[in-house]
C-alpha positions in Angstrom: 95.2 -40.0 -6.4 94.7 -43.8 -6.7 94.7 -45.4 -10.1 93.9 -48.9 -11.4 93.8 -50.5 -14.8 91.3 -53.1 -15.8 90.7 -55.1 -18.9 87.0 -55.2 -20.1 85.9 -58.8 -19.9 82.3 -58.7 -21.1 82.0 -60.0 -24.7 79.9 -56.9 -25.7 82.3 -54.5 -24.1 81.2 -51.8 -21.7 77.7 -51.5 -23.0 74.1 -51.9 -21.6 74.2 -54.4 -18.8 77.9 -54.3 -17.8 77.8 -50.5 -18.0 74.7 -50.4 -15.8 76.3 -52.7 -13.2 79.5 -50.7 -13.1 77.8 -47.2 -13.0 75.6 -48.3 -10.1 78.6 -49.6 -8.2 80.6 -46.4 -8.8 77.7 -44.2 -7.8 77.3 -46.1 -4.5 80.9 -45.4 -3.4 80.4 -41.9 -2.3 83.6 -40.7 -4.0 84.2 -39.4 -7.5 85.6 -42.0 -9.8 86.8 -41.4 -13.3 87.4 -43.8 -16.2 89.4 -43.4 -19.4 91.0 -45.6 -22.1 94.5 -46.5 -21.4 96.8 -43.9 -23.0 94.4 -41.0 -22.5 95.2 -38.2 -20.1 93.4 -37.7 -16.9 91.8 -34.6 -18.5 90.0 -36.9 -20.9 88.6 -39.1 -18.2 84.8 -39.4 -17.8 82.5 -39.8 -14.8 82.4 -43.5 -14.0 79.0 -43.3 -12.3 77.4 -41.9 -15.5 75.8 -44.5 -17.8 75.9 -42.1 -20.7 79.6 -41.4 -20.1 80.4 -45.1 -20.0 78.5 -45.7 -23.2 80.4 -42.9 -24.9 83.7 -44.3 -23.9 83.2 -47.1 -26.4 85.3 -49.6 -24.5 85.2 -53.0 -26.2 86.0 -56.5 -25.0 89.8 -56.7 -24.3 90.3 -52.9 -24.0 92.2 -51.6 -21.1 90.8 -48.7 -19.1 92.2 -46.6 -16.3 90.1 -45.9 -13.1 91.1 -42.9 -10.9 89.8 -41.7 -7.5 90.8 -39.7 -4.5 89.9 -40.3 -0.9 90.6 -42.5 2.1 89.1 -45.7 0.6 90.0 -45.0 -3.0 92.3 -48.0 -3.3 89.7 -50.5 -2.1 87.0 -48.9 -4.2 89.0 -49.0 -7.4 90.0 -52.7 -6.7 86.3 -53.5 -6.4 85.4 -51.6 -9.5 88.2 -53.2 -11.5 86.8 -56.6 -10.5 83.4 -55.7 -12.0 85.0 -54.7 -15.3 87.1 -57.9 -15.3 84.0 -60.1 -15.0 82.1 -61.2 -18.1 78.6 -60.1 -17.3 77.3 -61.5 -20.6 78.2 -65.2 -19.8 
């Protein structure tokens, strides 16, 4: 299983627009990607392609999240998704 951490860069956190951009990108990958707050177990991870799951995560600006995925292209996929989270989409 591949894993990446990312720091939420959007000023409003992972809400509305940034969550929509991220969920759409995660859904297009064709692999299951999970997201959780740093320090939470993999069992507490949520579906990264679900807008509702992302909103319920409650990740704020500066929070660190953990992305996890399995598959042949998981490393590249997680790197691309981390880049989305580390971009301020509210600027």
